N, C-alpha and C positions, 0 to 999 in steps of 0.2 A: 758358737753354733751359727752356721750360715743359714739365714732365712731365705735369701734370694740373691741372685746376681743381677744387679741393676742394669736396665736397658738404656739405650740412647735417649728415650723419652724422659728419663729422670732429669736430664740437663736442660730441658726446654722450659726454663723459667727465668724470671728477672735475676740479674747477678746477685743482688743482695739476698733474695730469697734462696737462691742456689747456694750461696756461701753459708747460710745458716743450715740448710738442709744437708750439706756435706758433713757437718760436725757429727761425729759418731760413726760415720761410715768407714769401712775398711778397704784400703787399697791393698791388692795382692798381686805380686809380680813373680813370674816363674823365671828362675835363672839356673844356669849350669854351674854347679860347684865341683871343683876338681876332685874332691874326696867323696862327696855324697851323691853326685850326679844331679839330676834336675830337682830343684827344691822351690817351694813357694815361700817368698818373703812377704810379710804382712805388717801393716801399721794402721792404727785407727786415727782418723783425722781429728785434731783438736784446735786448729787455728786456720782461718782462711781470710782472704781479702778479695773484695769485689772491685771490678774495673768496668768503666763505661766508655764508649766511643766519644761522648760529648763532654768528658772532663779531662783536664790536662795531665792528670797523673797516669793515664793509661798509655801504653805503647801505641794503641790504635789511633789515639788522638793526633799522632804525628803523620797519619795517612797510611794508606795501603802500600805494603811492599811484599815481596815474596817471602821475606823472613816473618812477617806478621800475618801472613795469609790465613793461618789457622783461626785467628780471632774473628775472621769474616766468614768462616765456614759454619756448617750446621752445628747446633748445640751438641756438646759432648766431644767435639773434636779436640784432640790433645794439642796444646800449644806449649812447646818447650823452647827455652832460650838459655843463654849463658848469663849468669849474674856473677860478676867478679870472677869470671873464668870457670864457674861451675854451673851444673845443670839446675834448672828450675822447672816445676810442673804446673801447668794451668789447664783449665778446660774452658772451651767456649760456652757461652750462655745464650739465652734468648736475645736476639737483636744483633745485627752485624756490628762487629768491633767490640762486643762485650765478652767478658771472661771472668773467671775466678782463679786466683792463685792459691795453691795449697801451701800454706806457710809452715805448718808444723804438725807432727803426729806423734803417737806413742807406739812402739813395737807391739805387735799383737801375736799371741800364740793360741793355737787350738790344735785339733787333730791333723788338719791339713798343713799347718805351719807350727810344728812342735817346738818346744824350747830350744832344741839344738840349732834351729835356724837363726837364733840370736847370735851365735858364734859366727855364722856366715855374714850377718849384717855388720858385726864388729870388724871382721876381716876386710869388708868392703869399705869401711869408714874408720880407719885406724887412727890412733894417736901415737905420737913418737915415744911416749914414756910408758903407757899402759893401755889395756883395752878401754875403749870409750864406754862409760856407764850406759847401761841399757836405756835408762830414761832420757839420756841425752843424744841418742843415736839419730833422732829425727826432729830435734828441737831447732829447726831452721829450714828454709826452703831448699838450700843446697845439701845440707846434711841428710834431709829426707831422701832426696834423689840418690845420693851416694849410697845410703844404707839399703835402699831397695834395688840398686843396680839399674836405675833409670837414666838413659842417656839421650841427649838431643837427637843424634843421627838415627837412633832406633825408633823413636816414637813421635817426633814432631810431625804435625799435620795428619796423624793417623787416628784411628778410633780404638777404643778398648776392644779386647779380644778375650773371650771367656776362657780360652786355654793358655793365654800368655800374660795378660795384664787386665785386671778387672776391678770393679767397684762393687762392694757387697753390703747388704743390709744384714746386721748381726743382732738386731733387737735392742739396740741402745740408742736412746735419745737424751741429750742433755736436759737436766731440769731447769737450767738457766745458762745464759751465755752473756759474755761481756761484749759490748760494742764500743769501739773507739776509733781514733784516726789511724791510718795506715802508717807503716814504717818506711823510712828511706825515701819519701817523696820530697823532691827538691822544693825549696821555698818558691812560691808563686805558681806552683803547678797543682793547685787544689789540695794542698797537703792537709787542710782542715777537715776534709770530708770524713765522716765516721763510718768507713766502709771495711773495717777490720772486725772479725768476729772470733771469739775464743770460748771454748767450753769452760765454764767457770770452775768446774770441778777439777780441771787439770791446768789451771792458769799458771801454776808454778813451773810447768814444763814447756810453756810456749816460748816463742822467740824472745819476748820482753814482757814481763808481767805487769799490767797496768795497776794491779792491786798493791804492788810494793813500791811504786814510784812516789817518793816523798812529796813532790810538788803537784801530783795529780789528785783531783778531787772528784768524787762520785757526783754525777749530775752536771759536771762542768767538763771534765776531760774524758770521762767514760760513764757508761750506764750499764746496769745489770738488768737483763730482761728475763723474767720468769716465763718458761714455756708452758708449764702445766702438763708436760708430756714426759717427764723423766722416767726412764726405765733402765734396767740393767740386763 
């Protein structure tokens, strides 16, 4: 059930606060399907990463360029770039050069995005041998964009649009989230910072589950934060 379509004001907060606030929100993108016509594809966010201008893990720490312009624009501006040749989705946050990366999500179905749309997502994000499992369609930043039909040329440096691509409140807040260090940050570029956030209820579907890493210890490598706001 859609409770509200979130406005630009939602993004005007510190990147870590925004990264946590995005958990449980639904991304919904309208695409043209060759057999069904226009359809809404949707996914609920389960994993995010926060980035700041003043830390070396961020693209913006390397300075302003036209490609990084979105990170310096108003909160809620879409910043898309290519990671290993595929698309990645970010939103600018409060403070120039700050942003949040949408790392993983789970496909979402409801009246506007019925179960049949999962087949569209699988067609957009195929495997060579068989259809990709539904729970794996968005389990990574590039898989997420592929499954939702999001591309850098279409959305970089733009804002959300209620009739094309939007962020929704659907009445779900994680009861707890996991906080740990980000993935893929090169050594010496503030790789230790605990700026990655995961909905603990869906940790097994995130990019890399901290709870199953044999050499990771709670309180040392990650922590679980109770929100006291869990809802379904």
